[in-house]
C-alpha positions in Angstrom: -3.8 -13.7 -24.6 -1.1 -11.4 -23.1 -3.6 -9.8 -20.7 -4.9 -13.3 -19.7 -1.3 -14.3 -19.2 -0.5 -11.3 -17.0 -3.7 -12.1 -14.9 -2.6 -15.7 -14.5 1.0 -14.6 -13.4 -0.5 -12.1 -10.9 -2.9 -14.6 -9.3 -0.3 -17.3 -9.2 2.2 -15.0 -7.4 -0.5 -13.7 -5.0 -1.2 -17.4 -4.0 2.6 -17.9 -3.5 2.9 -20.5 -6.3 5.9 -20.9 -8.6 5.4 -21.7 -12.3 6.5 -25.3 -11.4 3.8 -25.5 -8.6 1.1 -24.4 -11.0 2.4 -26.8 -13.7 2.2 -29.7 -11.2 -1.5 -28.9 -10.3 -2.4 -28.6 -14.0 -0.4 -31.8 -15.0 1.6 -29.8 -17.5 5.2 -28.5 -17.8 6.7 -25.4 -16.4 7.7 -24.2 -19.9 4.0 -24.4 -20.9 3.0 -22.3 -17.9 5.7 -19.8 -18.9 4.5 -19.6 -22.5 0.9 -19.1 -21.2 1.9 -16.2 -18.9 3.9 -14.5 -21.6 1.0 -14.7 -24.0 2.9 -16.9 -26.4 0.5 -19.9 -26.2 -3.1 -20.2 -27.1 -5.2 -21.5 -24.1 -8.4 -23.6 -24.6 -11.5 -22.9 -22.6 -11.0 -26.2 -20.7 -7.5 -25.2 -19.7 -8.8 -21.8 -18.6 -11.3 -23.6 -16.4 -8.5 -25.7 -14.9 -6.3 -22.7 -14.2 -9.4 -20.9 -12.7 -10.0 -23.7 -10.3 -6.3 -23.9 -9.3 -6.1 -20.2 -8.7 -9.5 -19.6 -7.2 -10.6 -17.0 -9.8 -12.8 -17.1 -12.8 -10.3 -16.3 -15.6 -12.9 -16.7 -18.3 -14.6 -13.4 -17.2 -11.8 -11.8 -15.4 -10.5 -8.4 -16.4 -8.7 -5.8 -14.3 -11.0 -4.5 -11.5 -13.8 -7.1 -11.8 -13.0 -9.3 -8.8 -16.0 -9.4 -6.4 -16.6 -10.5 -2.9 -19.7 -11.7 -1.1 -20.1 -11.1 2.7 -22.5 -12.6 5.1 -22.3 -9.9 7.8 -23.3 -9.5 11.4 -21.0 -12.2 12.8 -18.5 -11.8 15.6 -14.9 -12.6 14.9 -12.3 -14.3 17.1 -8.8 -15.5 16.9 -5.4 -14.0 16.1 -4.3 -12.1 13.1 -0.7 -11.0 12.3 -0.1 -7.4 10.9 1.3 -7.6 7.4 4.0 -5.5 5.9 3.0 -2.4 4.1 2.3 -1.4 0.5 3.9 2.0 1.0 7.1 0.5 2.6 7.3 -2.2 -0.1 7.1 0.1 -3.2 9.6 2.6 -1.7 12.1 -0.1 -1.1 11.6 -1.5 -4.6 12.4 2.0 -6.0 15.3 2.3 -3.6 16.8 -1.0 -4.9 17.7 0.8 -8.1 20.4 2.7 -6.1 22.3 -0.5 -5.5 24.6 -2.1 -8.2 24.7 -5.2 -5.9 21.9 -7.8 -5.2 19.1 -6.6 -2.9 17.0 -9.2 -1.0 13.8 -8.0 0.6 12.0 -10.3 3.0 8.3 -10.4 3.8 7.4 -8.7 0.6 3.6 -8.4 0.3 2.1 -10.0 -2.8 -0.2 -7.2 -3.7 -1.2 -5.4 -6.9 1.0 -2.4 -6.4 4.1 -4.5 -5.8 3.3 -6.6 -8.9 3.1 -3.4 -11.0 6.4 -2.0 -9.7 8.1 -5.5 -10.3 6.7 -5.6 -13.8 8.3 -2.2 -14.5 11.6 -3.3 -13.1 11.7 -6.5 -15.1 10.7 -4.6 -18.3 13.8 -2.4 -18.0 16.2 -5.3 -17.5 16.2 -5.9 -13.6 16.1 -9.5 -12.6 13.5 -10.1 -10.0 13.0 -13.5 -8.4 10.5 -14.6 -5.8 11.7 -17.1 -3.2 8.8 -17.7 -0.9 7.8 -14.3 0.5 11.3 -12.9 -0.4 12.2 -10.9 -3.5 15.8 -11.0 -4.9 16.7 -8.0 -7.0 19.7 -8.1 -9.4 20.2 -5.0 -11.6 21.7 -5.3 -15.1 24.9 -3.5 -16.2 22.7 -1.2 -18.1 19.0 -0.4 -17.8 16.8 -0.7 -20.9 14.4 2.2 -20.2 13.2 2.2 -23.8 11.6 -1.1 -23.1 9.6 0.1 -20.1 6.2 -1.5 -19.5 4.1 1.6 -19.9 0.8 0.0 -18.9 2.2 -1.2 -15.6 3.9 2.1 -14.9 0.8 4.1 -15.5 -1.2 2.0 -13.1 0.9 3.1 -10.1 1.7 6.5 -8.7 4.9 5.1 -7.3 6.6 5.3 -10.6 7.4 9.0 -9.8 9.8 7.6 -7.2 12.0 6.0 -9.9 13.3 9.5 -10.7 15.4 10.0 -7.5 17.2 6.7 -8.2 17.5 6.9 -12.0 19.2 10.4 -12.0 22.3 8.7 -10.7 22.3 6.3 -13.7 21.1 8.4 -16.6 21.6 12.0 -17.5 18.4 12.1 -19.5 15.3 9.7 -19.5 11.6 9.5 -19.9 9.0 7.9 -17.6 5.2 7.3 -18.2 2.9 9.5 -16.3 1.6 7.8 -13.2 -1.9 6.8 -12.1 -2.9 4.7 -9.1 -5.4 5.9 -6.5 -7.9 8.5 -7.7 -8.1 11.1 -4.8 -8.6 14.4 -6.4 -5.6 16.7 -7.2 -2.6 14.8 -5.9 0.2 16.9 -7.3 3.8 15.8 -8.1 5.0 19.5 -8.2 6.7 19.1 -4.7 8.9 16.3 -6.3 10.0 18.7 -9.0 10.8 21.5 -6.6 12.9 19.1 -4.4 14.8 17.5 -7.2 15.7 20.7 -8.9 18.2 21.3 -6.1 20.1 18.3 -7.6 20.1 19.8 -11.1 17.1 17.9 -12.2 14.7 19.4 -14.7 11.4 17.7 -15.3 9.0 18.6 -18.1 5.6 16.9 -18.3 3.7 15.9 -21.5 0.3 14.4 -21.7 1.8 10.9 -21.3 5.3 11.3 -19.8 7.8 12.9 -17.5 10.8 14.1 -19.5 13.8 14.2 -17.1 17.2 15.7 -17.6 20.0 16.3 -15.1 23.0 18.5 -14.9 25.5 18.2 -12.0 24.5 20.2 -8.9 25.2 19.7 -5.2 22.7 21.1 -2.8 23.4 21.9 0.8 19.9 22.5 2.2 16.5 21.7 0.8 13.2 22.9 2.2 10.5 20.6 0.9 7.5 22.4 -0.6 5.2 19.8 1.1 5.9 17.4 3.9 4.9 14.4 1.8 5.9 10.8 2.1 6.9 10.1 -1.4 8.6 13.4 -2.1 10.7 12.9 1.0 11.7 9.4 -0.2 12.5 10.7 -3.7 14.7 13.4 -2.2 16.5 10.8 0.0 17.2 8.7 -3.1 18.7 11.7 -4.8 20.8 12.6 -1.7 21.9 8.9 -1.2 24.4 8.9 -4.0 25.3 12.6 -3.9 28.8 12.4 -2.2 28.2 15.4 0.1 26.0 16.3 3.0 22.4 17.4 2.3 20.0 18.9 4.9 16.4 18.1 4.1 13.9 20.3 6.1 10.1 19.8 6.4 10.6 16.1 5.7 8.0 13.6 6.4 8.8 11.3 9.4 6.1 8.8 8.6 6.6 5.0 8.9 7.6 4.4 5.2 10.2 7.2 5.3 11.7 5.8 8.4 11.9 2.5 6.8 13.7 3.9 3.8 16.2 5.6 6.1 17.0 2.3 7.8 17.4 0.6 4.4 19.7 3.4 3.1 21.8 3.2 6.3 22.2 -0.5 5.5 23.6 0.5 2.0 26.2 2.8 3.7 24.4 6.1 3.6 24.7 8.2 6.7 21.4 9.7 7.9 20.8 11.7 11.1 17.5 12.8 12.4 15.5 9.7 11.5 11.9 10.1 12.9 12.1 13.9 12.8 11.4 16.6 10.2 15.0 17.5 9.5 17.2 14.8 7.9 20.9 15.2 7.5 22.0 12.9 4.7 25.7 12.2 3.9 25.7 10.4 0.6 28.1 8.0 -1.1 29.5 8.1 -4.7 28.7 4.4 -5.3 26.6 1.6 -3.8 27.6 -1.9 -4.7 26.5 -4.2 -1.9 24.7 -7.5 -1.5 22.2 -6.7 1.2 19.2 -8.3 2.9 16.4 -6.4 4.6 13.1 -7.5 6.2 10.2 -5.1 5.7 8.4 -3.5 8.6 4.8 -3.9 9.7 2.0 -1.7 8.3 0.1 0.5 10.8 -2.8 0.8 8.4 -3.1 -3.0 8.3 -3.3 -3.0 12.1 -5.8 -0.2 11.9 -8.0 -2.2 9.5 -8.4 -5.0 12.0 -8.9 -2.6 14.9 -11.8 -1.0 13.0 -13.1 -4.4 12.0 -13.1 -5.6 15.6 -15.0 -2.5 16.7 -17.6 -2.6 14.1 -18.3 -6.3 14.5 -18.1 -5.9 18.4 -15.4 -8.7 18.5 -12.5 -9.7 20.6 -9.5 -10.5 18.5 -5.7 -10.5 19.0 -3.7 -8.4 16.5 0.0 -9.1 16.7 3.0 -7.1 15.5 1.3 -3.7 15.6 3.8 -0.8 15.0 2.8 1.1 18.1 4.6 4.4 17.4 2.5 4.9 14.4 -0.8 4.0 16.2 -0.5 5.9 19.5 -2.7 8.8 18.7 -5.3 6.7 16.9 -5.5 4.4 20.1 -5.7 7.4 22.3 -8.8 8.8 20.4 -10.4 5.4 20.4 -9.7 5.1 24.2 -11.5 8.5 24.8 -14.4 7.1 22.7 -14.7 4.2 25.1 -12.7 1.5 23.2 -11.3 -1.2 25.5 -8.2 -3.2 24.7 -5.0 -4.5 26.2 -1.5 -4.5 24.7 1.7 -6.4 25.3 5.1 -5.1 26.1 7.1 -3.5 23.3 9.4 -5.7 21.2 11.3 -5.0 18.0 10.5 -5.9 14.4 12.9 -8.0 12.4 14.5 -4.9 11.0 15.7 -4.2 14.5 14.2 -0.7 14.5 10.4 -0.7 14.4 8.7 -1.1 17.8 5.8 -3.6 18.0 3.1 -4.6 20.4 0.3 -7.2 20.4 -3.2 -5.7 20.9 -6.3 -7.6 22.1 -9.5 -5.9 21.5 -12.7 -6.1 23.6 -16.3 -5.5 22.8 -16.9 -1.8 23.6 -19.7 0.8 23.6 -18.3 4.0 21.9 -19.2 7.6 22.4 -18.5 10.2 19.7 -15.8 12.7 20.4 -16.7 16.4 20.9 -13.7 17.5 18.9 -13.3 16.9 15.2 -11.1 14.0 14.0 -8.6 15.1 11.5 -5.3 13.8 10.1 -1.9 15.4 10.2 1.7 14.6 9.2 3.5 12.2 11.7 3.3 12.2 14.6 -0.3 13.2 14.1 -3.1 10.9 13.2 -2.1 9.0 10.0 -3.7 10.3 6.9 -4.4 6.7 5.7 -6.0 5.8 9.0 -8.6 8.6 9.0 -11.1 6.8 6.9 -11.4 4.0 9.5 -12.8 6.6 11.9 -15.7 7.2 9.5 -16.9 3.6 9.7 -16.1 3.4 13.5 -18.2 6.6 14.0 -21.3 4.8 12.7 -21.2 2.7 15.9 -20.4 5.6 18.3 -23.2 7.3 20.3 -23.5 10.9 19.1 -22.3 13.0 16.1 -18.7 12.8 14.9 -17.1 15.4 12.6 -14.4 14.1 10.4 -12.3 16.7 8.6 -10.3 15.2 5.8 -8.4 18.3 4.7 -5.6 16.5 2.8 -7.5 15.1 -0.2 -9.9 17.1 -2.4 -12.6 14.4 -2.8 -12.0 11.5 -0.3 -14.7 12.7 2.2 -17.3 12.4 -0.6 -16.5 8.7 -0.8 -17.4 8.3 2.9 -21.0 9.1 2.0 -21.2 5.6 0.4 -21.7 4.4 4.0 -25.2 5.7 3.8 -26.0 2.9 1.4 -25.2 0.6 4.3 -27.3 2.4 6.8 -25.1 5.1 8.1 -26.4 8.5 9.0 -24.0 11.0 7.2 -24.2 14.7 6.3 -21.6 16.0 3.9 -20.8 19.6 4.9 -18.3 20.2 2.1 -15.8 18.1 0.1 -13.5 17.9 3.2 -15.9 17.6 6.2 -18.5 15.0 7.0 -20.8 14.5 10.0 -21.6 11.0 11.0 -24.3 10.2 13.7 -24.5 6.9 15.5 -25.0 4.4 16.6 -26.8 3.0 13.5 -27.7 -0.5 12.7 -25.8 -1.3 9.5 -27.7 -3.0 6.7 -26.5 -5.2 3.8 -26.2 -4.0 0.2 -24.5 -4.6 -3.1 -22.0 -1.8 -3.9 -19.1 -1.1 -6.3 -15.8 -0.3 -4.8 -14.7 3.3 -5.1 -11.4 3.7 -7.0 -9.5 4.6 -3.8 -7.9 2.1 -1.4 -8.9 3.3 2.2 -12.5 4.4 1.3 -13.0 1.0 -0.3 -11.8 -0.9 2.8 -14.3 0.9 5.1 -17.2 -0.3 2.9 -15.9 -3.8 3.4 -15.7 -3.3 7.2 -19.2 -1.9 7.3 -20.5 -5.0 5.4 -18.8 -7.3 7.9 -20.9 -5.5 10.5 -24.2 -5.5 8.6 -26.3 -8.6 9.3 -27.2 -10.2 6.0 -25.7 -10.7 2.6 -23.6 -8.0 0.9 -21.6 -7.9 -2.3 -18.7 -5.6 -2.9 -17.7 -5.5 -6.6 -14.5 -4.5 -8.4 -12.1 -4.8 -5.5 -8.9 -4.1 -7.4 -8.4 -0.9 -5.4 -8.4 -3.0 -2.2 -6.0 -5.6 -3.7 -3.6 -2.8 -4.4 -2.8 -2.5 -0.7 -3.9 -5.6 1.2 -2.6 -9.1 0.7 -5.0 -12.1 1.0 -7.5 -10.0 2.9 -10.4 -12.4 2.2 -8.4 -15.4 3.5 -7.2 -13.5 6.6 -10.7 -12.4 7.4 -11.9 -16.0 7.0 -9.3 -17.1 9.5 -11.0 -15.0 12.1 -14.4 -16.5 11.3 -15.7 -13.9 8.9 -18.1 -15.3 6.2 -16.6 -13.8 3.1 -15.6 -15.3 -0.2 -14.8 -14.4 -3.8 -17.9 -14.3 -5.9 -16.9 -16.3 -8.9 -18.7 -18.9 -10.8 -16.9 -21.7 -12.6 
């Protein structure tokens, strides 16, 4: 019953309902809903059916990773869609909240699987987390109960490793479950260990956990072993409450790192060089502030809808696009023949991120002669590269995509063949895609990685006929209400559940 209860809580939160809201729909009490969600009350088949209808999911057959969608593709889309806030920004900020002894309020928090997992972990160790609309209010306890950590939730997210940079300021010794999340080959956490050892942190790994100890040490300069997003964030957390100046070199300047910098500055941490690969961080001995921060927009969400518009040959308006993290992507698309207009720049609610509105136009694309490859910011975003694979199916000529970052991700791109694409896998990192091809419908199972899963969904939207995409948990990790948002643009897509 506990697993069913967790599923009910997740789905309720995703729909933006409180326990009282669901109780009213079910004609029961809030305390009864609370008992059901905690697994402390037996639930009849009739009640499960009623809850299923209220939440729009079949809970009788629901288990993690078995949500399916049905798409009737080949239809043009129209209308306006707003760019959502990001998974990567959200989880980093949730981890950063552990630095603050005061109350942290985060606005426009996405209700996605990855966020739910991190919140489950925070709540299990004693942190009070309250949803108010799309805002999350985080109040830490006087003492964390790490011995009560929700190990299942922790192992389902790679972001758990980012707890280390915050927790070292609170505990001289602790243990965290080994992390999971996206399965993209060898995604090593060794760079985290190398960075944090400068702060006197020693991390030993077992089959199931990270065993962390800290002895006082004050670094002056750190050269990151890898210019990764999460390792930069972890190092920032470690430096934030080290009352001295730390120079971090070869830092990532990606969107989620810049967002963390803006948030830490709000907490009183001085950071110079935001948006560059060298950060100068002057930490503070203690942070005890009641702060509010509004999350920034997600460039990969904007890119999802740009790719969807291209593949469906549609004209749509995408608002609140973080332009500084889409400039190179748009330039490459322009050179392929993509036509669009954009508004003047305006600022996000955080007062830092620059936004534009983009209106797409039906376009005939031509493949680029040069390979398309990702790089650290300000290069083409690593998470945006997969979108070029599905876009390439509609471009005249042969496109070479070189996904050098991940060991296996390019292999997932060959799944597009099952939807009519013409692909040749040169090696685990390089794939040739020849277009334009007429995409065809099919029934597929989602790969266990977020971005490769989304490009199959986009291809299905462009394939005339009925497609089914099964086990979309990997998509729900990073995208909030994607089915509903696509439906608002006229897409014929729905959850495949029978009641």
